[in-house]
SEBABA-104226 format. One record per residue (C-alpha): residue number from 1; chain; z negated, x, y. Coordinates in Angstrom, 2 decimals, m for minus. Example, Ala and Ser with C-alpha at 12.3 -4.5 7.8 and 13.67 -1.06 7.14 Angstrom:
<1 "A" <m7.80 12.30 m4.50>>
<2 "A" <m7.14 13.67 m1.06>>
end
This chain:
<1 "A" <0.00 m0.17 m0.01>>
<2 "A" <0.90 1.43 3.32>>
<3 "A" <m1.12 1.79 6.52>>
<4 "A" <0.69 m0.87 8.08>>
<5 "A" <0.23 m3.38 5.37>>
<6 "A" <m3.49 m2.45 5.21>>
<7 "A" <m3.92 m3.08 8.58>>
<8 "A" <m2.38 m6.63 8.66>>
<9 "A" <m4.04 m7.64 5.85>>
<10 "A" <m7.75 m6.49 7.07>>
<11 "A" <m6.84 m8.00 10.51>>
<12 "A" <m6.16 m11.27 9.17>>
<13 "A" <m9.13 m11.41 6.72>>
<14 "A" <m11.18 m10.37 9.73>>
<15 "A" <m9.82 m13.07 11.83>>
<16 "A" <m10.54 m15.56 9.20>>
<17 "A" <m14.14 m14.50 8.92>>
<18 "A" <m14.55 m14.80 12.95>>
<19 "A" <m12.96 m18.10 12.59>>
<20 "A" <m15.46 m19.55 10.06>>
<21 "A" <m18.39 m18.64 12.61>>
<22 "A" <m17.18 m21.45 14.94>>
<23 "A" <m13.82 m22.91 13.81>>
<24 "A" <m13.18 m25.07 16.92>>
<25 "A" <m14.04 m22.06 19.46>>
<26 "A" <m12.46 m19.25 17.36>>
<27 "A" <m9.19 m20.65 15.98>>
<28 "A" <m7.23 m19.11 18.67>>
<29 "A" <m8.04 m15.65 17.36>>
<30 "A" <m5.88 m16.11 14.43>>
<31 "A" <m2.98 m16.70 16.61>>
<32 "A" <m3.81 m13.62 18.54>>
<33 "A" <m3.76 m11.68 15.30>>
<34 "A" <m0.22 m13.36 14.58>>
<35 "A" <1.15 m12.38 17.92>>
<36 "A" <m0.29 m8.94 17.52>>
<37 "A" <1.44 m8.12 14.24>>
<38 "A" <4.57 m10.35 14.10>>
<39 "A" <6.29 m8.99 17.18>>
<40 "A" <9.43 m10.97 17.71>>
<41 "A" <9.48 m12.67 14.27>>
<42 "A" <8.95 m16.35 13.96>>
<43 "A" <8.01 m16.77 17.76>>
<44 "A" <8.85 m20.56 17.83>>
<45 "A" <6.91 m21.34 14.67>>
<46 "A" <3.83 m19.35 16.15>>
<47 "A" <3.98 m21.37 19.51>>
<48 "A" <3.84 m24.70 17.34>>
<49 "A" <0.85 m23.52 15.38>>
<50 "A" <m0.82 m22.43 18.51>>
<51 "A" <m0.42 m25.67 20.14>>
<52 "A" <m1.92 m27.37 17.04>>
<53 "A" <m4.93 m24.92 17.03>>
<54 "A" <m5.79 m25.36 20.58>>
<55 "A" <m5.09 m28.87 21.35>>
<56 "A" <m7.78 m31.16 19.91>>
<57 "A" <m5.48 m34.24 20.59>>
<58 "A" <m2.66 m32.76 18.47>>
<59 "A" <m2.81 m34.81 15.08>>
<60 "A" <m2.50 m31.61 13.12>>
<61 "A" <m5.65 m30.06 14.91>>
<62 "A" <m8.05 m32.31 12.64>>
<63 "A" <m5.70 m31.42 9.75>>
<64 "A" <m6.41 m27.65 10.43>>
<65 "A" <m10.15 m28.45 10.58>>
<66 "A" <m9.79 m30.43 7.56>>
<67 "A" <m8.63 m27.28 5.54>>
<68 "A" <m11.15 m24.98 7.13>>
<69 "A" <m13.96 m27.23 6.11>>
<70 "A" <m12.50 m28.41 2.65>>
<71 "A" <m10.92 m25.52 1.16>>
<72 "A" <m13.04 m22.71 m0.55>>
<73 "A" <m13.04 m20.13 2.01>>
<74 "A" <m11.95 m17.36 m0.55>>
<75 "A" <m8.94 m19.51 m1.59>>
<76 "A" <m8.02 m19.96 1.88>>
<77 "A" <m8.15 m16.42 2.80>>
<78 "A" <m6.03 m15.32 m0.23>>
<79 "A" <m3.28 m17.80 0.39>>
<80 "A" <m3.24 m17.22 4.06>>
<81 "A" <m2.93 m13.37 3.49>>
<82 "A" <m0.40 m13.53 0.86>>
<83 "A" <1.78 m16.27 2.50>>
<84 "A" <1.55 m14.95 6.25>>
<85 "A" <1.18 m11.32 5.56>>
<86 "A" <2.97 m10.66 2.33>>
<87 "A" <5.65 m13.43 2.17>>
<88 "A" <6.29 m13.48 5.96>>
<89 "A" <5.44 m10.31 8.03>>
<90 "A" <5.89 m7.98 5.10>>
<91 "A" <8.43 m9.55 2.89>>
<92 "A" <10.98 m11.18 5.44>>
<93 "A" <11.74 m7.76 6.91>>
<94 "A" <12.41 m6.35 3.57>>
<95 "A" <14.71 m9.29 2.79>>
<96 "A" <16.78 m8.92 5.95>>
<97 "A" <17.02 m5.14 5.25>>
<98 "A" <18.66 m6.05 1.91>>
<99 "A" <20.69 m8.87 3.13>>
<100 "A" <22.34 m6.49 5.44>>
<101 "A" <22.62 m3.68 3.06>>
<102 "A" <24.23 m5.67 0.21>>
<103 "A" <26.01 m8.42 2.53>>
<104 "A" <24.44 m11.12 0.18>>
<105 "A" <21.89 m13.77 0.21>>
<106 "A" <18.33 m12.65 m0.63>>
<107 "A" <15.75 m15.39 m1.44>>
<108 "A" <12.42 m15.95 0.47>>
<109 "A" <11.05 m17.99 m2.62>>
<110 "A" <12.10 m18.11 m6.26>>
<111 "A" <11.85 m21.21 m8.57>>
<112 "A" <11.66 m20.86 m12.38>>
<113 "A" <10.87 m22.87 m15.27>>
<114 "A" <8.28 m21.32 m17.56>>
<115 "A" <9.24 m23.91 m20.25>>
<116 "A" <11.56 m26.91 m20.65>>
<117 "A" <8.61 m28.54 m22.65>>
<118 "A" <6.59 m31.51 m21.21>>
<119 "A" <3.79 m33.57 m22.52>>
<120 "A" <5.49 m36.64 m20.73>>
<121 "A" <9.03 m38.00 m21.04>>
<122 "A" <9.68 m39.69 m17.71>>
<123 "A" <12.52 m41.98 m17.19>>
<124 "A" <15.46 m40.36 m15.54>>
<125 "A" <13.92 m36.77 m15.50>>
<126 "A" <16.72 m34.10 m15.37>>
<127 "A" <14.30 m31.70 m16.87>>
<128 "A" <14.24 m33.62 m20.07>>
<129 "A" <18.09 m32.94 m20.61>>
<130 "A" <17.28 m29.27 m21.40>>
<131 "A" <15.16 m30.58 m24.51>>
<132 "A" <11.61 m28.98 m25.32>>
<133 "A" <12.38 m25.79 m27.17>>
<134 "A" <13.28 m23.45 m24.20>>
<135 "A" <10.74 m20.79 m22.84>>
<136 "A" <10.85 m17.69 m20.61>>
<137 "A" <8.42 m15.11 m22.15>>
<138 "A" <5.57 m13.91 m20.23>>
<139 "A" <7.15 m10.59 m20.08>>
<140 "A" <10.29 m12.06 m18.58>>
<141 "A" <8.44 m14.15 m15.98>>
<142 "A" <6.50 m10.69 m15.11>>
<143 "A" <9.92 m8.80 m14.66>>
<144 "A" <11.52 m11.82 m12.67>>
<145 "A" <8.32 m11.39 m10.10>>
<146 "A" <8.61 m7.62 m10.10>>
<147 "A" <12.16 m7.85 m9.40>>
<148 "A" <11.47 m10.28 m6.60>>
<149 "A" <8.75 m8.39 m4.94>>
<150 "A" <11.15 m5.33 m4.96>>
<151 "A" <13.25 m7.55 m2.75>>
<152 "A" <10.38 m8.87 m0.43>>
<153 "A" <9.80 m12.15 m2.42>>
<154 "A" <6.10 m12.95 m2.44>>
<155 "A" <6.29 m16.93 m3.12>>
<156 "A" <7.07 m18.28 m6.40>>
<157 "A" <7.41 m21.98 m7.47>>
<158 "A" <7.14 m23.32 m11.04>>
<159 "A" <9.21 m26.32 m12.02>>
<160 "A" <9.91 m27.54 m15.61>>
<161 "A" <9.40 m29.13 m18.09>>
<162 "A" <5.67 m29.19 m17.32>>
<163 "A" <4.59 m25.81 m16.04>>
<164 "A" <1.17 m26.45 m16.98>>
<165 "A" <2.12 m26.38 m20.77>>
<166 "A" <1.98 m22.77 m20.10>>
<167 "A" <m1.32 m22.90 m17.96>>
<168 "A" <m2.87 m19.74 m19.48>>
<169 "A" <0.39 m17.73 m18.82>>
<170 "A" <0.36 m18.88 m15.31>>
<171 "A" <m3.24 m17.84 m14.81>>
<172 "A" <m2.43 m14.32 m16.20>>
<173 "A" <0.38 m14.16 m13.81>>
<174 "A" <m1.78 m15.00 m10.84>>
<175 "A" <m4.29 m12.06 m11.90>>
<176 "A" <m1.20 m9.51 m12.30>>
<177 "A" <0.58 m10.46 m8.83>>
<178 "A" <m2.42 m11.42 m6.82>>
<179 "A" <m0.50 m10.61 m3.78>>
<180 "A" <1.67 m13.58 m4.27>>
<181 "A" <1.55 m17.43 m3.85>>
<182 "A" <2.29 m19.50 m6.67>>
<183 "A" <3.08 m23.14 m6.34>>
<184 "A" <3.60 m25.61 m9.48>>
<185 "A" <5.20 m29.03 m9.49>>
<186 "A" <3.27 m30.71 m12.11>>
<187 "A" <2.29 m34.24 m13.36>>
<188 "A" <m1.23 m33.35 m13.01>>
<189 "A" <m2.37 m34.77 m16.46>>
<190 "A" <m3.27 m31.23 m17.91>>
<191 "A" <m5.40 m30.18 m14.81>>
<192 "A" <m8.95 m30.18 m16.24>>
<193 "A" <m12.34 m28.77 m15.07>>
<194 "A" <m11.71 m25.35 m17.05>>
<195 "A" <m8.20 m24.91 m15.43>>
<196 "A" <m9.66 m25.85 m11.98>>
<197 "A" <m12.33 m23.07 m12.42>>
<198 "A" <m9.51 m20.75 m13.29>>
<199 "A" <m7.80 m21.84 m9.99>>
<200 "A" <m10.79 m20.82 m8.15>>
<201 "A" <m11.06 m17.37 m9.68>>
<202 "A" <m7.70 m16.43 m9.06>>
<203 "A" <m7.36 m18.12 m5.65>>
<204 "A" <m3.51 m17.95 m5.49>>
<205 "A" <m2.50 m20.95 m7.31>>
<206 "A" <m1.52 m24.38 m5.74>>
<207 "A" <m0.41 m27.39 m7.60>>
<208 "A" <2.04 m29.96 m6.28>>
<209 "A" <1.29 m33.35 m8.19>>
<210 "A" <4.32 m35.81 m8.78>>
<211 "A" <3.82 m39.38 m7.81>>
<212 "A" <6.30 m42.08 m7.78>>
<213 "A" <4.46 m44.23 m5.57>>
<214 "A" <1.46 m46.44 m6.35>>
<215 "A" <m0.01 m46.95 m9.78>>
<216 "A" <2.72 m49.44 m10.87>>
<217 "A" <5.74 m47.40 m9.89>>
<218 "A" <4.31 m44.02 m11.16>>
<219 "A" <3.23 m45.60 m14.76>>
<220 "A" <6.60 m47.37 m15.12>>
<221 "A" <8.40 m44.19 m14.94>>
<222 "A" <5.82 m41.58 m16.31>>
<223 "A" <3.82 m43.61 m18.68>>
<224 "A" <0.51 m45.92 m18.84>>
<225 "A" <m2.44 m44.28 m17.23>>
<226 "A" <m0.47 m41.48 m15.79>>
<227 "A" <m1.21 m42.40 m12.18>>
<228 "A" <m5.15 m42.51 m12.89>>
<229 "A" <m4.81 m39.20 m14.58>>
<230 "A" <m3.16 m37.56 m11.56>>
<231 "A" <m5.98 m39.09 m9.30>>
<232 "A" <m8.46 m37.56 m11.44>>
<233 "A" <m6.99 m34.38 m11.11>>
<234 "A" <m6.79 m34.66 m7.33>>
<235 "A" <m10.61 m35.91 m7.18>>
<236 "A" <m11.37 m32.71 m9.46>>
<237 "A" <m9.40 m30.38 m7.11>>
<238 "A" <m10.98 m31.97 m3.95>>
<239 "A" <m14.39 m31.59 m5.55>>
<240 "A" <m13.87 m27.77 m6.29>>
<241 "A" <m12.39 m27.31 m2.57>>
<242 "A" <m8.92 m26.25 m3.87>>
<243 "A" <m5.64 m26.38 m2.15>>
<244 "A" <m3.21 m29.29 m3.78>>
<245 "A" <m0.44 m31.49 m2.36>>
<246 "A" <1.97 m34.20 m3.60>>
<247 "A" <5.73 m34.20 m4.61>>
<248 "A" <7.44 m37.57 m4.49>>
<249 "A" <11.29 m38.47 m4.91>>
<250 "A" <12.71 m41.39 m3.19>>
<251 "A" <15.35 m43.68 m4.62>>
<252 "A" <17.12 m46.97 m3.70>>
<253 "A" <14.55 m48.62 m5.74>>
<254 "A" <11.33 m46.88 m4.33>>
<255 "A" <12.19 m45.62 m0.85>>
<256 "A" <10.38 m48.48 1.01>>
<257 "A" <6.94 m48.19 m0.83>>
<258 "A" <7.07 m44.28 m1.14>>
<259 "A" <7.30 m43.88 2.46>>
<260 "A" <5.44 m46.69 3.51>>
<261 "A" <2.46 m46.08 5.99>>
<262 "A" <0.12 m47.49 3.50>>
<263 "A" <1.45 m44.83 0.77>>
<264 "A" <1.27 m41.93 3.23>>
<265 "A" <m2.26 m42.92 4.56>>
<266 "A" <m3.44 m43.15 0.66>>
<267 "A" <m2.55 m39.44 0.33>>
<268 "A" <m4.67 m38.50 3.42>>
<269 "A" <m7.41 m40.56 1.80>>
<270 "A" <m6.97 m38.61 m1.35>>
<271 "A" <m7.48 m35.33 0.51>>
<272 "A" <m3.84 m33.98 m0.05>>
<273 "A" <m2.94 m31.29 2.19>>
<274 "A" <0.99 m31.65 1.96>>
<275 "A" <3.54 m33.91 0.46>>
<276 "A" <6.99 m32.81 m0.55>>
<277 "A" <9.70 m35.52 m0.40>>
<278 "A" <12.93 m35.02 m2.34>>
<279 "A" <16.10 m37.13 m2.31>>
<280 "A" <17.24 m38.55 m5.65>>
<281 "A" <20.06 m36.49 m7.06>>
<282 "A" <22.32 m38.14 m9.92>>
<283 "A" <22.17 m34.89 m12.08>>
<284 "A" <22.88 m35.13 m15.81>>
<285 "A" <25.95 m37.10 m17.55>>
<286 "A" <23.74 m40.17 m17.79>>
<287 "A" <22.19 m40.11 m14.51>>
<288 "A" <22.48 m43.43 m12.39>>
<289 "A" <24.27 m43.51 m9.21>>
<290 "A" <22.71 m46.90 m8.33>>
<291 "A" <19.24 m45.03 m7.50>>
<292 "A" <21.01 m43.04 m4.68>>
<293 "A" <19.83 m44.59 m1.48>>
<294 "A" <22.11 m46.38 0.88>>
<295 "A" <22.88 m44.88 4.35>>
<296 "A" <20.51 m47.38 5.91>>
<297 "A" <17.69 m46.62 3.38>>
<298 "A" <18.10 m42.78 3.89>>
<299 "A" <17.92 m43.49 7.67>>
<300 "A" <14.47 m45.35 7.21>>
<301 "A" <13.22 m42.53 5.10>>
<302 "A" <14.42 m39.95 7.89>>
<303 "A" <12.91 m42.00 10.72>>
<304 "A" <9.63 m42.75 8.98>>
<305 "A" <8.67 m39.32 8.00>>
<306 "A" <9.40 m37.81 11.50>>
<307 "A" <7.28 m40.45 12.89>>
<308 "A" <4.36 m39.80 10.46>>
<309 "A" <4.70 m36.19 11.27>>
<310 "A" <3.94 m36.98 14.96>>
<311 "A" <0.89 m38.66 14.31>>
<312 "A" <m0.75 m38.25 11.27>>
<313 "A" <m2.73 m35.01 9.62>>
<314 "A" <m0.61 m34.55 6.60>>
<315 "A" <1.99 m31.66 6.41>>
<316 "A" <5.27 m33.58 5.21>>
<317 "A" <8.59 m31.78 4.23>>
<318 "A" <11.73 m33.79 3.73>>
<319 "A" <13.88 m31.55 1.23>>
<320 "A" <17.16 m33.40 2.41>>
<321 "A" <16.72 m34.38 5.86>>
<322 "A" <14.90 m31.32 7.28>>
<323 "A" <17.84 m28.80 6.74>>
<324 "A" <18.17 m28.37 10.76>>
<325 "A" <14.82 m26.51 10.67>>
<326 "A" <16.22 m23.87 8.10>>
<327 "A" <19.80 m23.71 9.14>>
<328 "A" <21.52 m25.95 6.51>>
<329 "A" <21.66 m25.39 2.60>>
<330 "A" <18.90 m22.89 1.42>>
<331 "A" <20.21 m22.68 m2.02>>
<332 "A" <22.26 m20.00 m3.58>>
<333 "A" <19.61 m17.41 m2.71>>
<334 "A" <19.78 m17.94 0.90>>
<335 "A" <16.21 m19.10 1.06>>
<336 "A" <15.78 m19.89 m2.68>>
<337 "A" <17.20 m20.01 m6.23>>
<338 "A" <16.37 m21.51 m9.41>>
<339 "A" <15.78 m19.87 m12.82>>
<340 "A" <15.74 m22.33 m15.80>>
<341 "A" <13.79 m21.78 m19.17>>
<342 "A" <16.82 m20.22 m20.90>>
<343 "A" <17.05 m17.45 m18.18>>
<344 "A" <20.18 m18.97 m16.53>>
<345 "A" <20.18 m18.34 m12.63>>
<346 "A" <21.30 m21.50 m10.85>>
<347 "A" <21.83 m21.65 m7.06>>
<348 "A" <19.66 m24.76 m6.57>>
<349 "A" <17.28 m26.53 m8.94>>
<350 "A" <19.60 m29.42 m8.59>>
<351 "A" <22.98 m27.63 m9.11>>
<352 "A" <23.05 m26.43 m12.69>>
<353 "A" <25.73 m24.15 m12.85>>
<354 "A" <25.64 m20.33 m13.30>>
<355 "A" <27.35 m17.07 m13.97>>
<356 "A" <24.50 m15.05 m14.72>>
<357 "A" <21.42 m15.05 m16.90>>
<358 "A" <18.39 m12.78 m16.11>>
<359 "A" <18.26 m11.64 m19.79>>
<360 "A" <21.87 m9.90 m19.11>>
<361 "A" <21.64 m8.95 m15.44>>
<362 "A" <19.29 m8.14 m12.65>>
<363 "A" <18.55 m10.77 m9.94>>
<364 "A" <20.27 m8.52 m7.29>>
<365 "A" <23.34 m8.28 m9.63>>
<366 "A" <23.56 m11.93 m9.89>>
<367 "A" <23.04 m12.48 m6.05>>
<368 "A" <26.15 m10.30 m5.77>>
<369 "A" <27.90 m12.26 m8.44>>
<370 "A" <30.84 m14.83 m7.67>>
<371 "A" <28.82 m17.89 m7.53>>
<372 "A" <25.94 m16.72 m5.35>>
<373 "A" <28.45 m15.07 m3.03>>
<374 "A" <30.62 m18.37 m2.77>>
<375 "A" <27.55 m19.81 m1.62>>
<376 "A" <26.87 m16.87 0.92>>
<377 "A" <30.40 m17.00 2.27>>
<378 "A" <30.33 m20.81 2.61>>
<379 "A" <27.05 m21.64 4.19>>
<380 "A" <26.22 m23.66 6.11>>
<381 "A" <28.52 m26.03 4.31>>
<382 "A" <28.50 m28.47 7.41>>
<383 "A" <27.76 m28.10 10.93>>
<384 "A" <25.92 m31.32 10.73>>
<385 "A" <22.62 m30.49 9.32>>
<386 "A" <22.12 m33.99 7.84>>
<387 "A" <25.02 m33.20 5.46>>
<388 "A" <23.89 m29.62 4.30>>
<389 "A" <24.42 m29.87 0.53>>
<390 "A" <27.58 m28.85 m1.22>>
<391 "A" <26.79 m31.37 m3.83>>
<392 "A" <25.47 m34.53 m2.42>>
<393 "A" <27.08 m34.46 0.94>>
<394 "A" <29.99 m32.20 0.54>>
<395 "A" <30.97 m32.51 m3.05>>
<396 "A" <34.45 m30.78 m2.64>>
<397 "A" <32.56 m27.77 m1.80>>
<398 "A" <30.75 m27.61 m5.19>>
<399 "A" <33.80 m28.48 m7.08>>
<400 "A" <35.87 m25.72 m5.44>>
<401 "A" <33.02 m23.08 m5.86>>
<402 "A" <32.46 m23.67 m9.49>>
<403 "A" <36.24 m23.86 m10.12>>
<404 "A" <36.78 m20.49 m8.30>>
<405 "A" <33.91 m18.64 m10.01>>
<406 "A" <34.29 m20.00 m13.41>>
<407 "A" <30.63 m20.88 m13.37>>
<408 "A" <29.40 m22.76 m16.36>>
<409 "A" <27.03 m25.91 m17.02>>
<410 "A" <23.37 m24.63 m17.77>>
<411 "A" <22.66 m28.15 m19.22>>
<412 "A" <21.82 m27.16 m22.93>>
<413 "A" <21.70 m30.70 m24.19>>
<414 "A" <24.62 m32.30 m22.53>>
<415 "A" <26.71 m29.94 m20.36>>
<416 "A" <28.00 m31.77 m17.34>>
<417 "A" <31.34 m30.68 m15.59>>
<418 "A" <31.28 m30.17 m11.85>>
<419 "A" <33.89 m32.96 m11.65>>
<420 "A" <31.75 m35.40 m13.30>>
<421 "A" <28.72 m34.72 m11.28>>
<422 "A" <30.68 m34.43 m7.94>>
<423 "A" <32.45 m37.47 m8.75>>
<424 "A" <29.09 m39.47 m8.60>>
<425 "A" <28.58 m38.15 m5.06>>
<426 "A" <31.95 m38.79 m3.60>>
<427 "A" <31.16 m42.46 m2.50>>
<428 "A" <27.79 m41.55 m1.48>>
<429 "A" <29.18 m38.68 0.78>>
<430 "A" <31.81 m41.21 2.55>>
<431 "A" <29.25 m43.69 3.18>>
<432 "A" <26.80 m41.35 4.66>>
<433 "A" <28.88 m39.33 6.84>>
<434 "A" <29.58 m41.92 9.74>>
<435 "A" <25.77 m42.72 9.59>>
<436 "A" <24.77 m39.01 9.56>>
<437 "A" <27.27 m37.95 12.31>>
<438 "A" <25.73 m40.73 14.29>>
<439 "A" <22.14 m39.60 13.79>>
<440 "A" <22.85 m35.91 14.41>>
<441 "A" <24.83 m36.26 17.49>>
<442 "A" <22.03 m38.58 18.94>>
<443 "A" <19.58 m36.06 18.00>>
<444 "A" <21.15 m33.11 19.50>>
<445 "A" <22.03 m35.13 22.61>>
<446 "A" <18.18 m35.91 23.00>>
<447 "A" <17.43 m32.22 22.49>>
<448 "A" <19.93 m31.10 25.46>>
end
């Protein structure tokens, strides 16, 4: 560890210790630390955070105080150091250096499936298409993380399958890479007291529990009793003073309830610290296009989430409608990539095509390969940031990239051609385009 890295980590740790002496009075000390070490990086983001910390009227001021009060101090310190120092202040410059050196995308985060196995079989789950016999070995996951850290990547997200099927290995990886943050999308049913204690011990593991809405909606898709098991997991995590959040997918069937104020407020009441909203994607040969939201429904989601963010203390991310904050599509290694349980490296968790496998090539070689370079050269796929995706909103783009690079389907059970997938998105893209253009032009005019 070099002197600069040590100074940054010690500086943040000392700032957090000072913060806990009088959170309301000393919170600004954290931003003084960030301004000192970040230089020109992340200026606008730091300004927003400073306003939150220093303005008691800001709805997120209470959210920050809630974290300080209700999250274990050592857990909050470990996550803050790994996220703000390692993943951002140290990792980002390294990523930028390699982007320039190799003229390719270098990710900020890596998603990977430790296993395709799951203790549930949810209706319409694309992960279930892989079956339940695929696994990345512990050594393979460890090597992915080591390659990632060599590129400046300190943020790893587990998907599946159900990652918690491999919970012993996940804890071991947290131990061996205590400089990283690990987040897992999970159904929550395998989180018990023993695992919560392990989370407290390693301090760098954060679950995002998947809910389909209220109890009836969740149980109808995931199975009877799953909602209450997920609630019990959240109660346990809250009692143990651990960080956790929610993951929800909106469709034409549930968009109204899952983005309702009542649902949003219920998550705040449960003590969740974030919610990650995902737009339904018609991935898989048997995926229904009827679940794709209409333009009017997607606009409702867009407006509701942005309204809640302005006045409610819960950090919300809208994966499909927030592209303007990250400059468009983040897949293809631009900000993240996905590695399935067979080792295939996909450009996106929803785009199951690949021309490289981690058992045959290094991550850097795959990032410099034809498919990922096609992403690199094509991004952004649309100047309208409400139409960022090369599959959902610009299906002609994904067709062209898969055809030109010879990428193959990575669905082990029922390989789906790019033409079949994109054909399911054509009418959606045509219907969404005029509404998206209207929304985008209005929002940009307002900013001017």
